[in-house]
Each structure stands twice: as structure tokens, then as C-alpha cells.
C-alpha positions as CSV (number, residue, x, y, z in Angstrom):
1,M,126.5,84.0,130.2
2,T,126.9,86.3,127.2
3,E,125.8,84.7,123.9
4,P,128.5,84.6,121.2
5,R,128.1,87.1,118.4
6,R,127.2,85.4,115.1
7,P,127.9,86.7,111.7
8,V,124.2,86.4,110.8
9,V,121.0,85.4,112.5
10,F,117.7,84.6,110.7
11,L,114.4,85.8,112.2
12,L,111.2,84.4,110.8
13,D,107.6,85.3,111.5
14,V,105.0,82.6,111.8
15,D,101.5,83.6,110.7
16,N,101.2,83.9,106.9
17,T,105.0,83.6,106.7
18,L,105.6,80.0,107.6
19,I,102.0,78.9,108.3
20,D,99.0,79.7,106.1
21,N,97.0,81.4,108.9
22,D,94.3,82.6,106.5
23,R,93.4,78.9,105.9
24,V,93.4,78.3,109.6
25,A,91.0,81.2,110.1
26,A,88.8,79.9,107.3
27,D,88.7,76.4,108.9
28,L,87.7,78.0,112.3
29,K,85.0,80.0,110.6
30,R,83.5,76.9,109.0
31,Y,83.7,75.0,112.3
32,L,82.1,77.8,114.3
33,T,79.3,78.1,111.8
34,R,78.6,74.4,112.1
35,E,78.8,74.3,115.9
36,V,77.2,77.6,117.0
37,G,75.5,79.0,113.8
38,A,76.3,81.9,111.5
39,E,75.1,84.7,113.9
40,R,77.2,83.5,116.9
41,Q,80.2,82.8,114.6
42,E,80.0,86.5,113.6
43,R,79.9,87.4,117.3
44,Y,83.0,85.5,117.9
45,W,84.9,87.3,115.2
46,A,83.6,90.6,116.4
47,A,85.0,89.8,119.8
48,F,88.3,88.7,118.1
49,E,88.7,92.0,116.2
50,T,87.9,94.1,119.3
51,L,90.4,92.2,121.3
52,R,93.1,92.5,118.6
53,G,92.6,96.2,118.5
54,E,93.1,96.4,122.3
55,L,96.1,94.0,122.5
56,G,97.8,94.6,119.2
57,Y,97.9,90.8,118.3
58,A,95.6,88.0,117.6
59,D,94.2,86.2,120.6
60,Y,91.9,83.3,119.6
61,L,91.5,81.9,123.1
62,G,91.0,85.3,124.6
63,A,88.2,86.0,122.0
64,L,86.6,82.7,123.0
65,Q,86.6,83.9,126.6
66,R,84.9,87.1,125.5
67,Y,82.4,85.0,123.5
68,R,81.8,83.0,126.7
69,G,80.8,86.1,128.5
70,E,78.0,86.7,126.0
71,Y,76.9,83.1,125.9
72,P,77.9,81.5,129.2
73,R,75.6,78.5,128.8
74,D,76.6,77.5,125.3
75,P,77.5,73.8,125.4
76,H,79.6,74.1,122.3
77,L,82.3,76.2,123.9
78,L,84.4,73.1,124.9
79,A,84.3,71.8,121.4
80,V,85.5,75.1,120.0
81,S,88.3,75.3,122.6
82,S,89.4,71.7,121.7
83,F,89.3,72.6,118.0
84,L,91.7,75.5,118.6
85,V,94.1,73.8,120.9
86,N,94.3,70.5,118.9
87,Y,94.3,72.0,115.4
88,P,96.8,70.2,113.1
89,F,98.9,73.2,112.3
90,A,101.6,71.1,110.6
91,N,99.1,70.6,107.8
92,R,99.0,74.3,107.2
93,L,102.7,75.0,106.8
94,Y,103.4,76.6,103.5
95,P,105.1,74.3,100.9
96,E,108.9,74.1,101.6
97,A,108.6,76.2,104.8
98,L,110.7,73.6,106.7
99,D,113.1,73.3,103.8
100,V,113.7,77.1,104.0
101,L,114.5,76.8,107.7
102,E,117.0,74.0,107.0
103,H,118.5,76.0,104.1
104,L,119.1,79.1,106.3
105,A,120.4,77.2,109.2
106,A,123.5,76.3,107.2
107,W,124.7,79.9,107.7
108,G,123.4,80.8,111.2
109,P,120.8,80.3,113.8
110,T,117.2,80.4,112.7
111,V,114.8,82.1,115.2
112,I,111.0,82.3,115.3
113,L,110.2,85.9,116.0
114,S,106.4,86.3,116.6
115,D,103.7,88.3,118.2
116,G,101.0,86.6,120.2
117,D,99.5,85.4,123.4
118,A,101.3,83.3,126.0
119,V,99.3,80.1,125.4
120,F,97.9,79.6,121.9
121,Q,100.8,81.0,119.9
122,P,103.4,78.7,121.6
123,R,101.1,75.8,121.1
124,K,100.7,76.6,117.4
125,I,104.5,76.9,116.9
126,E,105.1,73.6,118.7
127,R,102.3,71.6,116.9
128,A,103.4,72.9,113.5
129,G,106.9,71.4,114.1
130,L,108.5,74.9,114.0
131,Q,109.9,74.8,117.5
132,E,111.9,71.7,116.8
133,A,112.9,72.9,113.4
134,V,114.6,76.0,114.9
135,D,116.1,74.1,117.9
136,G,113.9,75.8,120.4
137,N,114.8,79.3,119.3
138,V,111.4,80.9,119.7
139,L,110.7,84.5,120.7
140,I,107.1,85.6,121.2
141,Y,106.4,89.3,122.2
142,I,103.4,91.5,122.4
143,H,105.0,94.0,119.9
144,K,108.1,92.4,118.5
145,E,109.2,95.5,116.7
146,R,109.6,97.2,120.1
147,E,111.8,94.5,121.6
148,L,114.8,94.6,119.2
149,D,117.2,95.3,122.1
150,D,116.1,92.0,123.7
151,V,116.4,90.2,120.4
152,E,120.0,91.5,120.1
153,R,120.8,90.5,123.7
154,R,119.6,87.0,123.1
155,Y,120.9,86.5,119.6
156,P,123.7,89.0,119.0
157,A,124.8,89.2,115.3
158,G,126.6,91.3,112.9
159,H,123.7,91.1,110.5
160,Y,120.0,90.0,110.7
161,V,117.7,88.7,108.0
162,L,114.1,89.3,108.9
163,V,111.3,87.5,107.0
164,D,107.8,88.8,107.7
165,D,104.5,89.2,105.7
166,K,103.8,92.6,107.3
167,L,105.5,95.6,105.6
168,R,104.7,97.6,108.7
169,I,106.9,95.4,110.8
170,L,109.7,95.2,108.2
171,T,109.7,99.0,108.0
172,A,109.8,99.5,111.8
173,V,112.8,97.1,112.1
174,K,114.6,98.6,109.2
175,R,114.4,102.1,110.7
176,V,116.2,100.7,113.8
177,W,118.8,98.3,112.4
178,E,119.2,100.0,109.0
179,R,122.0,98.2,107.1
180,R,122.4,95.6,109.7
181,V,119.2,93.9,108.6
182,T,117.9,92.5,105.3
183,T,114.1,92.7,105.3
184,V,112.4,90.0,103.3
185,F,108.7,90.3,102.3
186,P,106.9,87.1,101.3
187,R,103.7,88.2,99.5
188,Q,101.5,85.6,101.2
189,G,98.3,86.1,103.1
190,H,95.8,89.0,103.3
191,Y,98.2,91.4,105.1
192,A,100.7,91.2,102.3
193,Q,98.0,92.2,99.8
194,D,96.6,95.1,101.8
195,P,96.6,98.1,99.5
196,Q,97.0,100.6,102.4
197,A,100.0,98.8,103.8
198,L,101.6,98.6,100.3
199,A,100.9,102.3,99.7
200,T,102.2,103.7,103.0
201,N,105.3,101.6,103.6
202,P,108.5,101.5,101.5
203,P,109.3,98.2,99.8
204,A,111.3,95.6,101.6
205,D,114.9,94.9,100.7
206,L,113.8,91.7,99.0
207,S,110.3,90.5,98.0
208,V,109.4,86.9,97.1
209,E,106.1,85.5,96.0
210,R,106.3,82.5,98.4
211,I,108.4,81.4,101.3
212,G,109.9,78.6,99.2
213,D,111.4,81.0,96.8
214,L,114.1,81.7,99.4
215,L,115.7,78.3,98.6
216,A,117.1,80.0,95.5
217,Y,119.1,82.6,97.5
218,D,122.5,82.1,99.1
219,L,123.9,83.9,102.0
220,T,125.8,86.5,99.9
221,A,122.6,87.4,98.0
222,L,120.6,87.7,101.2
223,V,123.1,90.0,103.0
224,A,123.8,92.1,99.9
225,A,120.0,92.8,99.5
226,A,120.2,95.1,102.5
227,S,119.7,98.6,101.1
228,R,121.0,102.0,102.3
229,P,119.5,103.3,105.6
230,M,115.8,104.1,105.2
231,D,114.7,107.7,104.8
232,P,111.9,107.9,107.4
233,T,109.9,110.2,105.1
234,T,110.0,107.8,102.2
235,T,106.8,106.1,101.3
236,R,106.0,103.8,98.4
237,A,104.3,105.6,95.5
């Protein structure tokens, strides 16, 4: 059955947009150091970064499998796995993140649009309370910016509002949807502060310091923030 076309659909990233994932990573680093020691903690993160380079997204459990290959007899593996799967992600939601979802839902469907693996990322979204907050509207891709046709098929709309902490993602989506999307850049987390990303991508249609700042915007302001179609040669000075 064809989904009805909505005037506007809101698409929101998860990590460092709704959840403070930098704090999650810091908690994991401390836990690993306590359980397996500093050297093996560093080996885990080396495996994590290698795997992220191969896959294009963060895979915490996949990195643990890689770590297991190096240390197959480490008895602490089960404890680390339990820490990841049972982590209290609801405690790491940014202030007013759920209020923002409720605020936006007054005007159209709110949809989680995330990259990630097929096990840990859905678990994170569910345990954070985000799946319930968006009425089960959750999309998780390998590279979400390449799946916009599928997003449109599932959630057809006249206009989209995309909230994401990565300027690279916002830029890629803007180039495809142009005036049909308002790109919103919350300056949260380490990706949002990356000098190279700030220097090589044009600014988003709207920037806010924190996700809760969106409570001050109404629908008219959010839609009107969409700028003219992006010049693909334009970069930020």
C-alpha cells in the first residue's frame, strides 16, 4: 500500500544528535581500561577504527569480535559484551531531546534516520526510548545518504527537515533534495567540531548549539530556512 504524502516529515540522526555518543564512548573506554587494561583497551579501539573504515559506520560489537580474534581466551569478553548490550542509553539522551521529538510531531511524522549495524544500533535506539518516541518510525542504513529514494518511498513528503551532527551528511542530502529539505546542524559532539568538516562543507540551512534549541522554532521557520539549491562547487571559507 502506498503511503500518503505528508506536507513535512522530520528525519533525525541518533548519535551526537539525540544521544550524547561521545559520553557513551568515554564510559566504554573507562570500562575497558578497568576490565582488560589500558593496552588491550587501545587494541579494541584500533579494531573499532579499522572496522569503521571498512564498513563506513561504527560497529561496537563487530569490533569486539575482532578483539576476540586477538585475545580468544580473555575471560572479560562476556562482561564487555554485557556492558554494551545493557548500557542505559536513556541516561545519555541530550537534554530536551524527547521534547524536541514531541514538538516536531505536532506537524508531521518524526523518523529516526541512522547509520549502523543490524544489532547494536537498533538496541541503542530502543533502550534510549527513541523507538517509542517516534512511534516505531526507525530507518537504519549502511550509508543513509545513498538511500534517499527508499526514504521517500517509505515516508513521501513535500518537504523534509533533516537534523544531523555531520555536515558531510547534510551536504550530501541537500545536493539531492535541494529546496525540498531543510538541513539542521546541531553543533554537538566531536564530528560537529571537526575543523576539516567545517572547512570543506557549506553551512547547513540552520545551525543550533544544542538539540533543545529547536523548541524555539515553529514549522514556518523550519521550512523557510531551506536555502536555494546548493552549488556543488561551493565550500565554506
